[in-house]
PDB file of N, H, CA, C and O in Angstrom:
ATOM      1  N   UNK A   1     -24.766   2.796   9.392  1.00  0.00           N
ATOM      2  CA  UNK A   1     -24.580   4.137   9.785  1.00  0.00           C
ATOM      3  C   UNK A   1     -23.672   3.961  11.134  1.00  0.00           C
ATOM      4  O   UNK A   1     -23.798   3.031  11.931  1.00  0.00           O
ATOM      5  N   UNK A   2     -22.777   4.985  11.232  1.00  0.00           N
ATOM      6  H   UNK A   2     -22.675   5.740  10.584  1.00  0.00           H
ATOM      7  CA  UNK A   2     -21.832   5.020  12.407  1.00  0.00           C
ATOM      8  C   UNK A   2     -22.592   5.544  13.691  1.00  0.00           C
ATOM      9  O   UNK A   2     -23.459   6.410  13.573  1.00  0.00           O
ATOM     10  N   UNK A   3     -22.287   5.060  14.798  1.00  0.00           N
ATOM     11  H   UNK A   3     -21.583   4.356  14.894  1.00  0.00           H
ATOM     12  CA  UNK A   3     -22.927   5.504  16.089  1.00  0.00           C
ATOM     13  C   UNK A   3     -22.554   7.023  16.272  1.00  0.00           C
ATOM     14  O   UNK A   3     -21.502   7.486  15.830  1.00  0.00           O
ATOM     15  N   UNK A   4     -23.487   7.763  16.952  1.00  0.00           N
ATOM     16  H   UNK A   4     -24.341   7.386  17.311  1.00  0.00           H
ATOM     17  CA  UNK A   4     -23.094   9.180  17.171  1.00  0.00           C
ATOM     18  C   UNK A   4     -21.818   9.482  17.898  1.00  0.00           C
ATOM     19  O   UNK A   4     -21.188  10.509  17.646  1.00  0.00           O
ATOM     20  N   UNK A   5     -21.411   8.587  18.818  1.00  0.00           N
ATOM     21  H   UNK A   5     -21.923   7.752  19.023  1.00  0.00           H
ATOM     22  CA  UNK A   5     -20.261   8.682  19.548  1.00  0.00           C
ATOM     23  C   UNK A   5     -18.929   8.744  18.758  1.00  0.00           C
ATOM     24  O   UNK A   5     -17.944   9.307  19.236  1.00  0.00           O
ATOM     25  N   UNK A   6     -18.920   8.169  17.573  1.00  0.00           N
ATOM     26  H   UNK A   6     -19.720   7.712  17.185  1.00  0.00           H
ATOM     27  CA  UNK A   6     -17.821   8.212  16.702  1.00  0.00           C
ATOM     28  C   UNK A   6     -17.749   9.263  15.667  1.00  0.00           C
ATOM     29  O   UNK A   6     -16.751   9.418  14.962  1.00  0.00           O
ATOM     30  N   UNK A   7     -18.888  10.033  15.578  1.00  0.00           N
ATOM     31  H   UNK A   7     -19.698   9.908  16.150  1.00  0.00           H
ATOM     32  CA  UNK A   7     -18.953  11.001  14.502  1.00  0.00           C
ATOM     33  C   UNK A   7     -17.725  11.984  14.527  1.00  0.00           C
ATOM     34  O   UNK A   7     -17.000  12.142  13.545  1.00  0.00           O
ATOM     35  N   UNK A   8     -17.557  12.589  15.647  1.00  0.00           N
ATOM     36  H   UNK A   8     -18.146  12.461  16.446  1.00  0.00           H
ATOM     37  CA  UNK A   8     -16.444  13.542  15.806  1.00  0.00           C
ATOM     38  C   UNK A   8     -15.012  12.902  15.414  1.00  0.00           C
ATOM     39  O   UNK A   8     -14.188  13.511  14.732  1.00  0.00           O
ATOM     40  N   UNK A   9     -14.845  11.796  15.850  1.00  0.00           N
ATOM     41  H   UNK A   9     -15.515  11.301  16.405  1.00  0.00           H
ATOM     42  CA  UNK A   9     -13.610  11.032  15.529  1.00  0.00           C
ATOM     43  C   UNK A   9     -13.464  10.830  14.059  1.00  0.00           C
ATOM     44  O   UNK A   9     -12.426  11.125  13.467  1.00  0.00           O
ATOM     45  N   UNK A  10     -14.492  10.336  13.491  1.00  0.00           N
ATOM     46  H   UNK A  10     -15.336  10.096  13.972  1.00  0.00           H
ATOM     47  CA  UNK A  10     -14.560  10.068  11.992  1.00  0.00           C
ATOM     48  C   UNK A  10     -14.299  11.368  11.285  1.00  0.00           C
ATOM     49  O   UNK A  10     -13.439  11.433  10.407  1.00  0.00           O
ATOM     50  N   UNK A  11     -14.999  12.375  11.635  1.00  0.00           N
ATOM     51  H   UNK A  11     -15.697  12.322  12.349  1.00  0.00           H
ATOM     52  CA  UNK A  11     -14.989  13.722  10.863  1.00  0.00           C
ATOM     53  C   UNK A  11     -13.592  14.230  11.055  1.00  0.00           C
ATOM     54  O   UNK A  11     -13.073  14.772  10.080  1.00  0.00           O
ATOM     55  N   UNK A  12     -12.905  14.135  12.169  1.00  0.00           N
ATOM     56  H   UNK A  12     -13.327  13.694  12.962  1.00  0.00           H
ATOM     57  CA  UNK A  12     -11.599  14.626  12.316  1.00  0.00           C
ATOM     58  C   UNK A  12     -10.592  13.981  11.426  1.00  0.00           C
ATOM     59  O   UNK A  12      -9.635  14.597  10.955  1.00  0.00           O
ATOM     60  N   UNK A  13     -10.830  12.761  11.219  1.00  0.00           N
ATOM     61  H   UNK A  13     -11.607  12.261  11.601  1.00  0.00           H
ATOM     62  CA  UNK A  13      -9.845  11.999  10.315  1.00  0.00           C
ATOM     63  C   UNK A  13     -10.185  12.131   8.877  1.00  0.00           C
ATOM     64  O   UNK A  13      -9.312  11.934   8.031  1.00  0.00           O
ATOM     65  N   UNK A  14     -11.450  12.465   8.532  1.00  0.00           N
ATOM     66  H   UNK A  14     -12.158  12.625   9.219  1.00  0.00           H
ATOM     67  CA  UNK A  14     -11.756  12.758   7.094  1.00  0.00           C
ATOM     68  C   UNK A  14     -11.464  14.122   6.690  1.00  0.00           C
ATOM     69  O   UNK A  14     -11.101  14.398   5.547  1.00  0.00           O
ATOM     70  N   UNK A  15     -11.620  14.997   7.634  1.00  0.00           N
ATOM     71  H   UNK A  15     -11.914  14.773   8.563  1.00  0.00           H
ATOM     72  CA  UNK A  15     -11.326  16.530   7.148  1.00  0.00           C
ATOM     73  C   UNK A  15     -10.016  16.645   6.468  1.00  0.00           C
ATOM     74  O   UNK A  15     -10.016  17.305   5.429  1.00  0.00           O
ATOM     75  N   UNK A  16      -8.841  16.094   6.884  1.00  0.00           N
ATOM     76  H   UNK A  16      -8.841  15.557   7.728  1.00  0.00           H
ATOM     77  CA  UNK A  16      -7.547  16.226   6.092  1.00  0.00           C
ATOM     78  C   UNK A  16      -7.699  15.600   4.696  1.00  0.00           C
ATOM     79  O   UNK A  16      -6.953  15.931   3.775  1.00  0.00           O
ATOM     80  N   UNK A  17      -8.631  14.732   4.560  1.00  0.00           N
ATOM     81  H   UNK A  17      -9.238  14.463   5.308  1.00  0.00           H
ATOM     82  CA  UNK A  17      -8.771  14.084   3.238  1.00  0.00           C
ATOM     83  C   UNK A  17      -9.370  15.073   2.185  1.00  0.00           C
ATOM     84  O   UNK A  17      -8.885  15.195   1.060  1.00  0.00           O
ATOM     85  N   UNK A  18     -10.466  15.774   2.631  1.00  0.00           N
ATOM     86  H   UNK A  18     -10.860  15.674   3.545  1.00  0.00           H
ATOM     87  CA  UNK A  18     -11.133  16.662   1.700  1.00  0.00           C
ATOM     88  C   UNK A  18     -10.605  18.084   1.757  1.00  0.00           C
ATOM     89  O   UNK A  18     -11.058  18.952   1.011  1.00  0.00           O
ATOM     90  N   UNK A  19      -9.601  18.331   2.684  1.00  0.00           N
ATOM     91  H   UNK A  19      -9.233  17.626   3.290  1.00  0.00           H
ATOM     92  CA  UNK A  19      -8.857  19.648   2.705  1.00  0.00           C
ATOM     93  C   UNK A  19      -7.428  19.415   2.215  1.00  0.00           C
ATOM     94  O   UNK A  19      -6.628  20.335   2.387  1.00  0.00           O
ATOM     95  N   UNK A  20      -7.024  18.312   1.636  1.00  0.00           N
ATOM     96  H   UNK A  20      -7.674  17.565   1.497  1.00  0.00           H
ATOM     97  CA  UNK A  20      -5.748  18.031   1.213  1.00  0.00           C
ATOM     98  C   UNK A  20      -5.374  18.903   0.041  1.00  0.00           C
ATOM     99  O   UNK A  20      -6.255  19.163  -0.779  1.00  0.00           O
ATOM    100  N   UNK A  21      -4.161  19.380  -0.123  1.00  0.00           N
ATOM    101  H   UNK A  21      -3.445  19.169   0.543  1.00  0.00           H
ATOM    102  CA  UNK A  21      -3.707  20.300  -1.258  1.00  0.00           C
ATOM    103  C   UNK A  21      -3.633  19.484  -2.519  1.00  0.00           C
ATOM    104  O   UNK A  21      -3.669  20.090  -3.590  1.00  0.00           O
ATOM    105  N   UNK A  22      -3.540  18.254  -2.508  1.00  0.00           N
ATOM    106  H   UNK A  22      -3.511  17.762  -1.639  1.00  0.00           H
ATOM    107  CA  UNK A  22      -3.256  17.472  -3.730  1.00  0.00           C
ATOM    108  C   UNK A  22      -3.990  16.091  -3.566  1.00  0.00           C
ATOM    109  O   UNK A  22      -4.311  15.680  -2.451  1.00  0.00           O
ATOM    110  N   UNK A  23      -4.250  15.373  -4.750  1.00  0.00           N
ATOM    111  H   UNK A  23      -3.990  15.707  -5.656  1.00  0.00           H
ATOM    112  CA  UNK A  23      -4.949  14.206  -4.697  1.00  0.00           C
ATOM    113  C   UNK A  23      -4.039  13.045  -4.003  1.00  0.00           C
ATOM    114  O   UNK A  23      -4.586  12.119  -3.403  1.00  0.00           O
ATOM    115  N   UNK A  24      -2.658  13.138  -4.112  1.00  0.00           N
ATOM    116  H   UNK A  24      -2.213  13.890  -4.599  1.00  0.00           H
ATOM    117  CA  UNK A  24      -1.815  12.248  -3.472  1.00  0.00           C
ATOM    118  C   UNK A  24      -1.874  12.412  -2.024  1.00  0.00           C
ATOM    119  O   UNK A  24      -1.964  11.422  -1.297  1.00  0.00           O
ATOM    120  N   UNK A  25      -1.823  13.728  -1.507  1.00  0.00           N
ATOM    121  H   UNK A  25      -1.750  14.532  -2.098  1.00  0.00           H
ATOM    122  CA  UNK A  25      -1.924  13.947   0.007  1.00  0.00           C
ATOM    123  C   UNK A  25      -3.443  13.396   0.406  1.00  0.00           C
ATOM    124  O   UNK A  25      -3.577  12.750   1.445  1.00  0.00           O
ATOM    125  N   UNK A  26      -4.398  13.627  -0.315  1.00  0.00           N
ATOM    126  H   UNK A  26      -4.289  14.152  -1.159  1.00  0.00           H
ATOM    127  CA  UNK A  26      -5.791  13.192   0.014  1.00  0.00           C
ATOM    128  C   UNK A  26      -5.640  11.563   0.202  1.00  0.00           C
ATOM    129  O   UNK A  26      -6.068  10.978   1.197  1.00  0.00           O
ATOM    130  N   UNK A  27      -5.063  11.004  -0.745  1.00  0.00           N
ATOM    131  H   UNK A  27      -4.715  11.480  -1.553  1.00  0.00           H
ATOM    132  CA  UNK A  27      -4.973   9.481  -0.710  1.00  0.00           C
ATOM    133  C   UNK A  27      -4.277   8.998   0.500  1.00  0.00           C
ATOM    134  O   UNK A  27      -4.698   8.018   1.115  1.00  0.00           O
ATOM    135  N   UNK A  28      -3.159   9.696   0.886  1.00  0.00           N
ATOM    136  H   UNK A  28      -2.817  10.493   0.387  1.00  0.00           H
ATOM    137  CA  UNK A  28      -2.412   9.332   2.018  1.00  0.00           C
ATOM    138  C   UNK A  28      -3.245   9.539   3.228  1.00  0.00           C
ATOM    139  O   UNK A  28      -3.229   8.673   4.103  1.00  0.00           O
ATOM    140  N   UNK A  29      -4.021  10.677   3.367  1.00  0.00           N
ATOM    141  H   UNK A  29      -4.034  11.380   2.655  1.00  0.00           H
ATOM    142  CA  UNK A  29      -4.927  10.901   4.445  1.00  0.00           C
ATOM    143  C   UNK A  29      -5.967   9.774   4.589  1.00  0.00           C
ATOM    144  O   UNK A  29      -6.267   9.244   5.659  1.00  0.00           O
ATOM    145  N   UNK A  30      -6.480   9.474   3.385  1.00  0.00           N
ATOM    146  H   UNK A  30      -6.236   9.905   2.516  1.00  0.00           H
ATOM    147  CA  UNK A  30      -7.677   8.467   3.351  1.00  0.00           C
ATOM    148  C   UNK A  30      -7.043   7.096   3.799  1.00  0.00           C
ATOM    149  O   UNK A  30      -7.661   6.338   4.546  1.00  0.00           O
ATOM    150  N   UNK A  31      -5.916   6.836   3.365  1.00  0.00           N
ATOM    151  H   UNK A  31      -5.414   7.452   2.758  1.00  0.00           H
ATOM    152  CA  UNK A  31      -5.353   5.575   3.876  1.00  0.00           C
ATOM    153  C   UNK A  31      -5.230   5.479   5.419  1.00  0.00           C
ATOM    154  O   UNK A  31      -5.519   4.450   6.030  1.00  0.00           O
ATOM    155  N   UNK A  32      -4.791   6.595   6.003  1.00  0.00           N
ATOM    156  H   UNK A  32      -4.556   7.431   5.507  1.00  0.00           H
ATOM    157  CA  UNK A  32      -4.782   6.706   7.494  1.00  0.00           C
ATOM    158  C   UNK A  32      -6.148   6.462   8.085  1.00  0.00           C
ATOM    159  O   UNK A  32      -6.350   5.760   9.076  1.00  0.00           O
ATOM    160  N   UNK A  33      -7.037   7.081   7.413  1.00  0.00           N
ATOM    161  H   UNK A  33      -6.872   7.651   6.608  1.00  0.00           H
ATOM    162  CA  UNK A  33      -8.435   6.868   8.046  1.00  0.00           C
ATOM    163  C   UNK A  33      -9.062   5.480   7.791  1.00  0.00           C
ATOM    164  O   UNK A  33      -9.889   4.989   8.559  1.00  0.00           O
ATOM    165  N   UNK A  34      -8.604   4.852   6.625  1.00  0.00           N
ATOM    166  H   UNK A  34      -7.932   5.251   6.001  1.00  0.00           H
ATOM    167  CA  UNK A  34      -8.994   3.470   6.381  1.00  0.00           C
ATOM    168  C   UNK A  34      -8.290   2.532   7.294  1.00  0.00           C
ATOM    169  O   UNK A  34      -8.910   1.560   7.726  1.00  0.00           O
ATOM    170  N   UNK A  35      -7.104   2.726   7.614  1.00  0.00           N
ATOM    171  H   UNK A  35      -6.600   3.516   7.263  1.00  0.00           H
ATOM    172  CA  UNK A  35      -6.361   1.875   8.619  1.00  0.00           C
ATOM    173  C   UNK A  35      -6.962   1.999   9.962  1.00  0.00           C
ATOM    174  O   UNK A  35      -7.047   1.014  10.695  1.00  0.00           O
ATOM    175  N   UNK A  36      -7.405   3.229  10.334  1.00  0.00           N
ATOM    176  H   UNK A  36      -7.337   4.029   9.738  1.00  0.00           H
ATOM    177  CA  UNK A  36      -7.921   3.491  11.814  1.00  0.00           C
ATOM    178  C   UNK A  36      -9.301   2.932  11.917  1.00  0.00           C
ATOM    179  O   UNK A  36      -9.627   2.360  12.957  1.00  0.00           O
ATOM    180  N   UNK A  37     -10.171   3.056  10.884  1.00  0.00           N
ATOM    181  H   UNK A  37      -9.906   3.521  10.040  1.00  0.00           H
ATOM    182  CA  UNK A  37     -11.557   2.906  10.959  1.00  0.00           C
ATOM    183  C   UNK A  37     -12.193   1.815   9.973  1.00  0.00           C
ATOM    184  O   UNK A  37     -13.386   1.517  10.029  1.00  0.00           O
ATOM    185  N   UNK A  38     -11.351   1.283   9.124  1.00  0.00           N
ATOM    186  H   UNK A  38     -10.382   1.525   9.079  1.00  0.00           H
ATOM    187  CA  UNK A  38     -11.847   0.333   8.111  1.00  0.00           C
ATOM    188  C   UNK A  38     -12.405  -0.922   8.698  1.00  0.00           C
ATOM    189  O   UNK A  38     -13.373  -1.439   8.140  1.00  0.00           O
ATOM    190  N   UNK A  39     -11.921  -1.434   9.709  1.00  0.00           N
ATOM    191  H   UNK A  39     -11.135  -1.015  10.163  1.00  0.00           H
ATOM    192  CA  UNK A  39     -12.522  -2.639  10.243  1.00  0.00           C
ATOM    193  C   UNK A  39     -13.867  -2.419  10.982  1.00  0.00           C
ATOM    194  O   UNK A  39     -14.765  -3.261  10.938  1.00  0.00           O
ATOM    195  N   UNK A  40     -13.962  -1.333  11.614  1.00  0.00           N
ATOM    196  H   UNK A  40     -13.233  -0.649  11.650  1.00  0.00           H
ATOM    197  CA  UNK A  40     -15.188  -1.029  12.460  1.00  0.00           C
ATOM    198  C   UNK A  40     -16.290  -0.447  11.455  1.00  0.00           C
ATOM    199  O   UNK A  40     -17.480  -0.691  11.651  1.00  0.00           O
ATOM    200  N   UNK A  41     -15.847   0.354  10.342  1.00  0.00           N
ATOM    201  H   UNK A  41     -14.880   0.552  10.183  1.00  0.00           H
ATOM    202  CA  UNK A  41     -16.791   0.939   9.423  1.00  0.00           C
ATOM    203  C   UNK A  41     -16.419   0.625   8.004  1.00  0.00           C
ATOM    204  O   UNK A  41     -16.086   1.564   7.282  1.00  0.00           O
ATOM    205  N   UNK A  42     -16.439  -0.576   7.536  1.00  0.00           N
ATOM    206  H   UNK A  42     -16.709  -1.340   8.123  1.00  0.00           H
ATOM    207  CA  UNK A  42     -15.938  -0.773   6.215  1.00  0.00           C
ATOM    208  C   UNK A  42     -16.823  -0.130   5.170  1.00  0.00           C
ATOM    209  O   UNK A  42     -16.362   0.093   4.051  1.00  0.00           O
ATOM    210  N   UNK A  43     -18.043   0.171   5.472  1.00  0.00           N
ATOM    211  H   UNK A  43     -18.418  -0.011   6.381  1.00  0.00           H
ATOM    212  CA  UNK A  43     -19.009   0.750   4.453  1.00  0.00           C
ATOM    213  C   UNK A  43     -18.616   2.179   4.224  1.00  0.00           C
ATOM    214  O   UNK A  43     -18.798   2.649   3.101  1.00  0.00           O
ATOM    215  N   UNK A  44     -18.073   2.951   5.217  1.00  0.00           N
ATOM    216  H   UNK A  44     -17.926   2.570   6.129  1.00  0.00           H
ATOM    217  CA  UNK A  44     -17.519   4.309   5.070  1.00  0.00           C
ATOM    218  C   UNK A  44     -16.400   4.260   3.970  1.00  0.00           C
ATOM    219  O   UNK A  44     -16.374   4.981   2.973  1.00  0.00           O
ATOM    220  N   UNK A  45     -15.478   3.297   4.303  1.00  0.00           N
ATOM    221  H   UNK A  45     -15.499   2.711   5.113  1.00  0.00           H
ATOM    222  CA  UNK A  45     -14.329   3.120   3.399  1.00  0.00           C
ATOM    223  C   UNK A  45     -14.735   2.817   2.092  1.00  0.00           C
ATOM    224  O   UNK A  45     -14.205   3.433   1.167  1.00  0.00           O
ATOM    225  N   UNK A  46     -15.634   1.923   1.852  1.00  0.00           N
ATOM    226  H   UNK A  46     -16.065   1.422   2.604  1.00  0.00           H
ATOM    227  CA  UNK A  46     -16.144   1.517   0.487  1.00  0.00           C
ATOM    228  C   UNK A  46     -16.885   2.699  -0.159  1.00  0.00           C
ATOM    229  O   UNK A  46     -16.788   2.921  -1.366  1.00  0.00           O
ATOM    230  N   UNK A  47     -17.586   3.413   0.623  1.00  0.00           N
ATOM    231  H   UNK A  47     -17.664   3.233   1.604  1.00  0.00           H
ATOM    232  CA  UNK A  47     -18.298   4.680   0.023  1.00  0.00           C
ATOM    233  C   UNK A  47     -17.174   5.697  -0.527  1.00  0.00           C
ATOM    234  O   UNK A  47     -17.286   6.222  -1.635  1.00  0.00           O
ATOM    235  N   UNK A  48     -16.205   5.906   0.234  1.00  0.00           N
ATOM    236  H   UNK A  48     -16.114   5.479   1.133  1.00  0.00           H
ATOM    237  CA  UNK A  48     -15.128   6.850  -0.337  1.00  0.00           C
ATOM    238  C   UNK A  48     -14.476   6.235  -1.496  1.00  0.00           C
ATOM    239  O   UNK A  48     -14.186   6.911  -2.483  1.00  0.00           O
ATOM    240  N   UNK A  49     -14.227   4.948  -1.413  1.00  0.00           N
ATOM    241  H   UNK A  49     -14.462   4.399  -0.611  1.00  0.00           H
ATOM    242  CA  UNK A  49     -13.464   4.265  -2.653  1.00  0.00           C
ATOM    243  C   UNK A  49     -14.181   4.361  -3.797  1.00  0.00           C
ATOM    244  O   UNK A  49     -13.614   4.637  -4.854  1.00  0.00           O
ATOM    245  N   UNK A  50     -15.624   4.129  -3.724  1.00  0.00           N
ATOM    246  H   UNK A  50     -16.086   3.905  -2.865  1.00  0.00           H
ATOM    247  CA  UNK A  50     -16.428   4.179  -4.832  1.00  0.00           C
ATOM    248  C   UNK A  50     -16.693   5.628  -5.320  1.00  0.00           C
ATOM    249  O   UNK A  50     -17.056   5.802  -6.484  1.00  0.00           O
ATOM    250  N   UNK A  51     -16.540   6.583  -4.549  1.00  0.00           N
ATOM    251  H   UNK A  51     -16.245   6.442  -3.604  1.00  0.00           H
ATOM    252  CA  UNK A  51     -16.752   7.944  -4.950  1.00  0.00           C
ATOM    253  C   UNK A  51     -15.548   8.707  -5.318  1.00  0.00           C
ATOM    254  O   UNK A  51     -15.678   9.860  -5.729  1.00  0.00           O
ATOM    255  N   UNK A  52     -14.266   8.106  -5.195  1.00  0.00           N
ATOM    256  H   UNK A  52     -14.160   7.170  -4.861  1.00  0.00           H
ATOM    257  CA  UNK A  52     -13.121   8.789  -5.335  1.00  0.00           C
ATOM    258  C   UNK A  52     -12.915   9.557  -6.592  1.00  0.00           C
ATOM    259  O   UNK A  52     -12.397  10.672  -6.554  1.00  0.00           O
ATOM    260  N   UNK A  53     -13.304   9.002  -7.716  1.00  0.00           N
ATOM    261  H   UNK A  53     -13.725   8.096  -7.747  1.00  0.00           H
ATOM    262  CA  UNK A  53     -13.233   9.628  -9.034  1.00  0.00           C
ATOM    263  C   UNK A  53     -14.066  10.925  -9.099  1.00  0.00           C
ATOM    264  O   UNK A  53     -13.700  11.887  -9.774  1.00  0.00           O
ATOM    265  N   UNK A  54     -15.195  10.911  -8.375  1.00  0.00           N
ATOM    266  H   UNK A  54     -15.493  10.129  -7.827  1.00  0.00           H
ATOM    267  CA  UNK A  54     -16.190  12.068  -8.364  1.00  0.00           C
ATOM    268  C   UNK A  54     -15.562  13.181  -7.278  1.00  0.00           C
ATOM    269  O   UNK A  54     -15.785  14.390  -7.343  1.00  0.00           O
ATOM    270  N   UNK A  55     -14.860  12.624  -6.425  1.00  0.00           N
ATOM    271  H   UNK A  55     -14.680  11.642  -6.372  1.00  0.00           H
ATOM    272  CA  UNK A  55     -14.414  13.523  -5.282  1.00  0.00           C
ATOM    273  C   UNK A  55     -13.119  14.150  -5.837  1.00  0.00           C
ATOM    274  O   UNK A  55     -13.016  15.364  -5.657  1.00  0.00           O
ATOM    275  N   UNK A  56     -12.195  13.575  -6.431  1.00  0.00           N
ATOM    276  H   UNK A  56     -12.279  12.589  -6.577  1.00  0.00           H
ATOM    277  CA  UNK A  56     -10.906  14.198  -6.799  1.00  0.00           C
ATOM    278  C   UNK A  56     -10.936  15.603  -7.527  1.00  0.00           C
ATOM    279  O   UNK A  56     -10.132  16.476  -7.199  1.00  0.00           O
ATOM    280  N   UNK A  57     -11.868  15.805  -8.510  1.00  0.00           N
ATOM    281  H   UNK A  57     -12.521  15.096  -8.777  1.00  0.00           H
ATOM    282  CA  UNK A  57     -11.976  17.055  -9.077  1.00  0.00           C
ATOM    283  C   UNK A  57     -12.031  18.215  -8.108  1.00  0.00           C
ATOM    284  O   UNK A  57     -11.519  19.311  -8.338  1.00  0.00           O
ATOM    285  N   UNK A  58     -12.704  17.889  -6.983  1.00  0.00           N
ATOM    286  H   UNK A  58     -13.120  16.999  -6.797  1.00  0.00           H
ATOM    287  CA  UNK A  58     -12.824  18.865  -6.031  1.00  0.00           C
ATOM    288  C   UNK A  58     -11.544  19.422  -5.534  1.00  0.00           C
ATOM    289  O   UNK A  58     -11.459  20.602  -5.194  1.00  0.00           O
ATOM    290  N   UNK A  59     -10.519  18.575  -5.483  1.00  0.00           N
ATOM    291  H   UNK A  59     -10.588  17.616  -5.759  1.00  0.00           H
ATOM    292  CA  UNK A  59      -9.128  18.898  -4.932  1.00  0.00           C
ATOM    293  C   UNK A  59      -8.520  19.966  -5.945  1.00  0.00           C
ATOM    294  O   UNK A  59      -7.622  20.701  -5.533  1.00  0.00           O
ATOM    295  N   UNK A  60      -8.937  20.069  -7.142  1.00  0.00           N
ATOM    296  H   UNK A  60      -9.667  19.472  -7.477  1.00  0.00           H
ATOM    297  CA  UNK A  60      -8.332  20.999  -7.980  1.00  0.00           C
ATOM    298  C   UNK A  60      -8.866  22.486  -7.821  1.00  0.00           C
ATOM    299  O   UNK A  60      -8.361  23.416  -8.449  1.00  0.00           O
ATOM    300  N   UNK A  61      -9.869  22.638  -6.981  1.00  0.00           N
ATOM    301  H   UNK A  61     -10.280  21.882  -6.471  1.00  0.00           H
ATOM    302  CA  UNK A  61     -10.229  24.059  -6.673  1.00  0.00           C
ATOM    303  C   UNK A  61      -9.217  24.664  -5.776  1.00  0.00           C
ATOM    304  O   UNK A  61      -8.516  23.986  -5.025  1.00  0.00           O
ATOM    305  N   UNK A  62      -9.155  25.981  -5.871  1.00  0.00           N
ATOM    306  H   UNK A  62      -9.725  26.532  -6.481  1.00  0.00           H
ATOM    307  CA  UNK A  62      -8.323  26.684  -5.009  1.00  0.00           C
ATOM    308  C   UNK A  62      -8.688  26.397  -3.553  1.00  0.00           C
ATOM    309  O   UNK A  62      -9.858  26.246  -3.202  1.00  0.00           O
ATOM    310  N   UNK A  63      -7.600  26.323  -2.680  1.00  0.00           N
ATOM    311  H   UNK A  63      -6.650  26.446  -2.965  1.00  0.00           H
ATOM    312  CA  UNK A  63      -7.890  25.887  -1.268  1.00  0.00           C
ATOM    313  C   UNK A  63      -8.998  26.740  -0.612  1.00  0.00           C
ATOM    314  O   UNK A  63      -9.867  26.216   0.085  1.00  0.00           O
ATOM    315  N   UNK A  64      -8.947  28.021  -0.844  1.00  0.00           N
ATOM    316  H   UNK A  64      -8.241  28.446  -1.410  1.00  0.00           H
ATOM    317  CA  UNK A  64      -9.844  29.026  -0.261  1.00  0.00           C
ATOM    318  C   UNK A  64     -11.198  28.747  -0.775  1.00  0.00           C
ATOM    319  O   UNK A  64     -12.106  28.992   0.020  1.00  0.00           O
ATOM    320  N   UNK A  65     -11.528  28.292  -1.923  1.00  0.00           N
ATOM    321  H   UNK A  65     -10.790  28.093  -2.569  1.00  0.00           H
ATOM    322  CA  UNK A  65     -12.920  28.009  -2.380  1.00  0.00           C
ATOM    323  C   UNK A  65     -13.254  26.582  -1.730  1.00  0.00           C
ATOM    324  O   UNK A  65     -14.325  26.398  -1.151  1.00  0.00           O
ATOM    325  N   UNK A  66     -12.414  25.718  -1.839  1.00  0.00           N
ATOM    326  H   UNK A  66     -11.544  25.867  -2.310  1.00  0.00           H
ATOM    327  CA  UNK A  66     -12.663  24.401  -1.344  1.00  0.00           C
ATOM    328  C   UNK A  66     -13.016  24.315   0.154  1.00  0.00           C
ATOM    329  O   UNK A  66     -13.914  23.587   0.579  1.00  0.00           O
ATOM    330  N   UNK A  67     -12.246  25.112   0.927  1.00  0.00           N
ATOM    331  H   UNK A  67     -11.516  25.703   0.582  1.00  0.00           H
ATOM    332  CA  UNK A  67     -12.513  25.190   2.335  1.00  0.00           C
ATOM    333  C   UNK A  67     -13.746  25.874   2.707  1.00  0.00           C
ATOM    334  O   UNK A  67     -14.229  25.648   3.816  1.00  0.00           O
ATOM    335  N   UNK A  68     -14.285  26.652   1.933  1.00  0.00           N
ATOM    336  H   UNK A  68     -13.892  26.835   1.032  1.00  0.00           H
ATOM    337  CA  UNK A  68     -15.463  27.376   2.007  1.00  0.00           C
ATOM    338  C   UNK A  68     -16.708  26.610   1.798  1.00  0.00           C
ATOM    339  O   UNK A  68     -17.764  27.008   2.289  1.00  0.00           O
ATOM    340  N   UNK A  69     -16.639  25.539   1.098  1.00  0.00           N
ATOM    341  H   UNK A  69     -15.781  25.215   0.699  1.00  0.00           H
ATOM    342  CA  UNK A  69     -17.744  24.704   0.697  1.00  0.00           C
ATOM    343  C   UNK A  69     -18.351  24.019   1.846  1.00  0.00           C
ATOM    344  O   UNK A  69     -17.634  23.266   2.506  1.00  0.00           O
ATOM    345  N   UNK A  70     -19.635  24.193   2.180  1.00  0.00           N
ATOM    346  H   UNK A  70     -20.217  24.804   1.644  1.00  0.00           H
ATOM    347  CA  UNK A  70     -20.257  23.586   3.415  1.00  0.00           C
ATOM    348  C   UNK A  70     -20.251  22.068   3.389  1.00  0.00           C
ATOM    349  O   UNK A  70     -20.243  21.509   2.292  1.00  0.00           O
ATOM    350  N   UNK A  71     -20.254  21.376   4.478  1.00  0.00           N
ATOM    351  H   UNK A  71     -20.260  21.830   5.369  1.00  0.00           H
ATOM    352  CA  UNK A  71     -20.220  19.990   4.528  1.00  0.00           C
ATOM    353  C   UNK A  71     -21.676  19.499   4.183  1.00  0.00           C
ATOM    354  O   UNK A  71     -22.602  20.260   4.467  1.00  0.00           O
ATOM    355  N   UNK A  72     -21.911  18.463   3.678  1.00  0.00           N
ATOM    356  H   UNK A  72     -21.159  17.845   3.447  1.00  0.00           H
ATOM    357  CA  UNK A  72     -23.365  18.060   3.470  1.00  0.00           C
ATOM    358  C   UNK A  72     -23.696  17.135   4.734  1.00  0.00           C
ATOM    359  O   UNK A  72     -22.871  16.618   5.486  1.00  0.00           O
ATOM    360  N   UNK A  73     -24.994  17.049   4.792  1.00  0.00           N
ATOM    361  H   UNK A  73     -25.665  17.469   4.181  1.00  0.00           H
ATOM    362  CA  UNK A  73     -25.483  16.185   5.884  1.00  0.00           C
ATOM    363  C   UNK A  73     -25.212  14.780   5.666  1.00  0.00           C
ATOM    364  O   UNK A  73     -25.042  14.069   6.657  1.00  0.00           O
ATOM    365  N   UNK A  74     -25.149  14.290   4.523  1.00  0.00           N
ATOM    366  H   UNK A  74     -25.287  14.868   3.718  1.00  0.00           H
ATOM    367  CA  UNK A  74     -24.754  12.908   4.162  1.00  0.00           C
ATOM    368  C   UNK A  74     -23.278  12.598   4.593  1.00  0.00           C
ATOM    369  O   UNK A  74     -22.923  11.467   4.925  1.00  0.00           O
ATOM    370  N   UNK A  75     -22.471  13.653   4.563  1.00  0.00           N
ATOM    371  H   UNK A  75     -22.760  14.572   4.293  1.00  0.00           H
ATOM    372  CA  UNK A  75     -21.072  13.301   4.934  1.00  0.00           C
ATOM    373  C   UNK A  75     -20.781  13.212   6.355  1.00  0.00           C
ATOM    374  O   UNK A  75     -19.633  12.992   6.743  1.00  0.00           O
ATOM    375  N   UNK A  76     -21.790  13.377   7.183  1.00  0.00           N
ATOM    376  H   UNK A  76     -22.723  13.556   6.868  1.00  0.00           H
ATOM    377  CA  UNK A  76     -21.483  13.227   8.676  1.00  0.00           C
ATOM    378  C   UNK A  76     -21.450  11.821   9.047  1.00  0.00           C
ATOM    379  O   UNK A  76     -21.217  11.494  10.211  1.00  0.00           O
TER     380      UNK A  76
END
């Protein structure tokens, strides 16, 4: 689990991943996140990599619907 002091930083870099307009854009944003935090939090990167196939259909939703979906406690 990541320390509380990093939550805001991590969330700010992951938000562009799950709000990206396309899968390609999401992958680019995720690569930026992995570059910035992958050494410190490899488990977060691994979690996203393992869940990528389940996550990407979410990107097909209209951006208005996708952006209104509430974040889950587990994504913090």
